[in-house]
N, C-alpha and C positions, 0 to 999 in steps of 0.2 A: 647872286641875280637874281631880280624876277622871272616868273614864267614868262612865259614869251609863246605867241600864236604863229603856228608856221606852216607849210602844205607839204606833206611826206610823200615823196614816189617811193615804192618800193621795189627793189628788182631781183628778180631769181633765176640763177639760170638753169632750166628744166634740162634734167639729164646729167646733170652736172656729178653727183654720187655715186654713178655709174661709169662714169668715163674713167680711163687708166691714168693713174696719176700723172704722166707727162701732157696730158691731153686733157686734164684738171688744169696745171700749171699754164699752158698756154693760152685755153678760154679764158680763164679769170685775168689773166694778163692784158689779152687782147681787151677785154670786157673794159677794164679799168682803164687802159689808154684812151680807148675809144670814148669811154664816159668823161674825163679828164679832157678833149681835146673839144668837147659840147661845152661845158662851162665855160672854158676858156672863149670859144665863141661866142658865147652869149654874153660873157663881162668883159672880155678883154684883156684877163689877167688871170695866173695859175692860181687854184685854189690855196687859201690859206688856213689854218686850220686854227680859228679862233673867236673869242665870243662875240665880235665886231664884225666878221664876216657874214656878208649875206645869203650866204647858203654853207649848212655841212654835208659832209659827207662821209657815211657811218660803214666801211667796206663791211661784210657778214660771213665773207668765204668762200658762199658761193651767190654772189650778187652782192648790191648796194642798197642802202637807204641813204636818198638824198633830200633833205631837210631844207627848203627853203624859205627866207625869213621875207626876202621881197622880191617883187618883179623885176623879172630883167629891162636892162633899158630897151625904149620904145615895145616894151610890151603894156597891153592894157589892164591887167593883173597879176596876181603872184599863180592864181589857177590858171590862167592861159601858158603862164611860164613852166608850168608842170606839166602839160599837155606837150608843149613842146619837148621839151627832154623826154620825155616818154615817148613821144610818137620819132625822135629821132636814133633813140636809139632803137626802138623796137624795128624802125627800118634797116639801121647796121645790123643788126643780128639776123635778118633775113636777109642780107646779101651777103652773107658769111659763106664759106664754102667747104664745109657743109653747112649750113644754116645754123644757127642757135635758137631754139626754143624759148625766150627770154620770156616770161613772164612780168606783170607791171599791175600791180594796185596802189590805189591815191588817197591818200585822207587829210583833211585837214583839222588842226587843233592845236589846243594850249599844250610847252610841254616844258619841260625843267629840265636845268643845266646842274653839269655835274663834274666833278672831275675824273677821271680815269685814271687807274694806277701811274699810269706813266705822267699826269700832272694835266694835262690834254683835256679841253673840252669835250663835255659828251652829254648828251641827253636822255630823257627818259619820261614815261608817261603814258596814258591811254592811248594816245592819238598816234602813237607812233605802232601800239600794239595793234590797235584794229587794222591800220594800214597793210602790216603784216597778213594780216587774216585775210583782208581784203585778198590783196594778190593769193595766198593761197589757195582762195578760191575758182581762180584767174587759169586757164588754158594755155599751155604754151604758144605764144604771141599775142596772147590777149592782153585788153589795157581795161580795167577794170576803176569806175570810180565811184566816190562815195556818194549815195543820194544826195543827201541832207547837206553835207560840209562843201562839197566839189563841184556835183552835176548841178543844182540848184543856181550857182552863181557862173553858171556857163548860160548862153546861147546855146540854141538847139545844134546851130552851127554857123562857123568863121571859116571863110575861103578870102575875105578881100583884102582882112589886113595886113598880110603879107603873101606875095606873090610864092612864095617856098614852102608855103605852110598849110594846110587845111584840116577839119576835123568834122565831125560829126557825131554827136552824141544820141544815141538810140532812147527814144522814147517808151520803150519798155524797160520794166523798174522791175530787176530781181530782187527775191528776198534768197540770203544763201545764208548758211547754220556753218557760224565758225566756231571755235574753242567755246568749251564752258558754256552749250547753249547756248551762246548768241548770235538774234539773230540780225544781219545786216541790210539794208538796201542799198544796191548797185546799179550800175549804168552800164553798159559797154561804148567806147569809143572808138571808132575807124577815122581812120585820115589820109593825106599823104607828107611827104615831102619832096623837095624838087632838088637835087643835086647834080650840078652839071647840066641841065637841060633833064635829067631822066625824071619823070615823076614817078617814085615808090612810095606803095603802101604799107598801111600799118594797121595793127590791130585786127581782131575776130569780131564778124558780126554775130556772135554765137549765143547760147545761153552760156552762164558761168558753169564749172566742171560742177561742181557742188549745189543746184541751186534746189532747194525744195519745193515750191512751188510759184507759177506766176502770178505774180502781181497784177503787172497795169500790162498788156496784150490784147484784142481781139479774139477770142477765140473762136474753135475751126469746127464748122459742122463733119460730123465723120462719115465717109463715103463706103459704100459697100463694092463687093470684086465690079459691080456693073456700073458704078460711078454715081448710084444712085444715094440719097440719106439714108443713113445706115438709122433704125431703131434702136432707142436704149433701153437696156435691163439691167436689174441689178445683178452685179456680177455673183455667178455662183459663189467663190474665193472668198468674197465678205458676207454672204450669210452666212458659211460654215466657220469662217476668222472670228466674227463677233457674235455677244450674248446679248446685247441690248440693240435696238435699232427703233427707230422713228422714221415714219416717209410720207412726205409732204407731198402730194400727188393729186391731179384729177380725177382719175377714175381709178387707178393702180389694179385695172385689168390684169396687168403682167404678173405682178409680183406675187400670185396662187402657186402660177406654173414653175416660177423658179425659184420658190421653196421647195414645191414638192420636187424638184432636180436637185436641189440641193438633198434633200433628204434620200433621195432613192440609193444614190452608195454612203449615206451618213444616217442610218434609220434611227441611231439613239440618240441623234444632235437635238437638245433641249436650250432652246432661248429663254433667258431671265426675263424679258421683257419686249413686248411689238407694241409699240404704235403707230396705227393708220391715221392719217387725216386725208380728208376726200374732200371735193371741193364739193358745194352746196350748189342744190339742185337749179336754181336759178342762174347762178356764174356759170357753170358749165355752159349756157348760153354763149359769152363769151369765148371760150376757145372750139366752139363747132366750126366746121368747115366744110363743103360741096361734101368730102368723101368722109367725114363723121361727122353727121347731124346728129343736132340735142337730142333727139330720140333715142339714137345708136350711144352716145353718152351714157344716156341714164340708165338703160339696159346696160353696158358695161359697170355701171359703177355696182347695180345693185346685185349683178353676178358675180363681181368681185369681193364685195363683202360676204357674199355666200361659199364662194369657193375658197377664201383666206379666212373665215370661222371654222372650215371645216379641217386645213390642213393644220392651225393653229392651236385649237384649241388643244388638239394631244402634243404639241410638241412646243409650247410656250408657257411658262408660270403664268406670266401674264399680260394679258391681250385688251386692247380697246379698240374701239374705231369712232372717230371725232368726224366732224362735217364742221368747214368753215367757209366764211368768207372774205377772208385776208390772211395775209397778202399777198401778191400777186407774183411770187418765186414757187417753183418746184425744189423738192429737195429733201436727202434722205441723211441721217445721222446714223453713225456706227461707233457705238460706245464714246459718245461724245463729251462724257462730262470726267476723262481722266488720258493722261497724255498715252497718246497712239492713236486715240483717237479720230474717227475722219467727217468731215461734212463736203455731198455733193449737192453743190447749186447752179441751178440751171434757172436763168432770170427768163421768164418767158418773152417772147419777141409776137406780136401781134401778127395775126394772120398766119404762125406758122403753124406745122402739126406738131403739139408740146413733145410728141412722141421723138424728136430731131433736134431740137433747141439744144445749143450748146452751153455746154457748162463747165464750170471751174471746183477743183479739188483743195480742200481746204484739211490738214492734219497739223496734230496737235503734236509735236518733236520736240518744242522748245519748254524749257521749266515752268514756262506758265506761257496760257497760250494767246495769241497775236489777237490785237486789236478787230482784226478780219473774223477771226474765227469766235471769239466773244461776240462780235455783234448778232451772229448769226444763234449762239447760243441762248442770247437776250429774244433774238425773236421767234425760237423754238418754245421757249419760258412764255413768252406772251400770247400768240398763237395758241397756246395749251388752256391762258384763261379766256381767249375769247370763241371756244373751239366748241359744239355741240355735241352731246352723244348721240351717236347713232343706233337705234334699239336692234 
């Protein structure tokens, strides 16, 4: 048979492996009975294991993979049917006593048919493996959908199509690290079902369990114990951990003090390379405020260069100071050119103190850097070509 495109809903019974044997059997049977009831409710007939069926259910022992080849009657599209089934099962799990922590991941893609040892139809392919890995990233009670193959085919929310079902797709897109260093983009979905007039919620509006960085979500300003915006400083632990660093800052006036602090307890620390980019004198006017006028910023910049030279010439094998007038973001790079590297980026907010602007961290944890990480690598190389040495 030719490959066929389907939507896979992968369920996992969280805590199944830690339950006693009788409890495992009871939990698994209750889940299968509920899943069968939902499928019959959607299609009006019991499941049939054949290549012509509109769906295929593959038990996994501690859950199941339900593969939909078509949408259910009265549903607008297959992805909506997948959410319907997932939401109903999560709501069912919440209503059990005690509640069952079902995790769920949804993906769409092409699958190949194979026959199992009993001669029954089965499927294989990357799409079902990805669905399982998305499910692995979910918390108990959470529903995750793949951004490219499922979420983009759904409206942000729908409540009007059926009065007994509604969902909300979170706008945040998370990147989760799956097996084999594979990076998958996912979104959380929450919603409700209505049974016997009772509204039952499903899903968790939380980051996935193993997200490695947040890709799309407004960053939040950090506050101190008094509710004031907290000044950002290069963490001492990063200064001690890494050996190759680059700082793209305005005046970098806090950097020398943090380097000195790192060296107090580790006087033998030596950095391989430190590059410090400072904003050009004229461009410092752009970020001046009433509390930090242009003249003060110029003085801080001069002092920073002097203090940094005093510290770094004794503890860095290579050190250089450069002046730039573009691009207009600030960043720090930590062993950025190899796996394990980190890039901390602070887009400038006009009118805000550059010392408290929010930021995002990008870490190289996959086989190859992500497009976002690579973009900031390219930005550093480009800035290096445009910057001018400071005497």
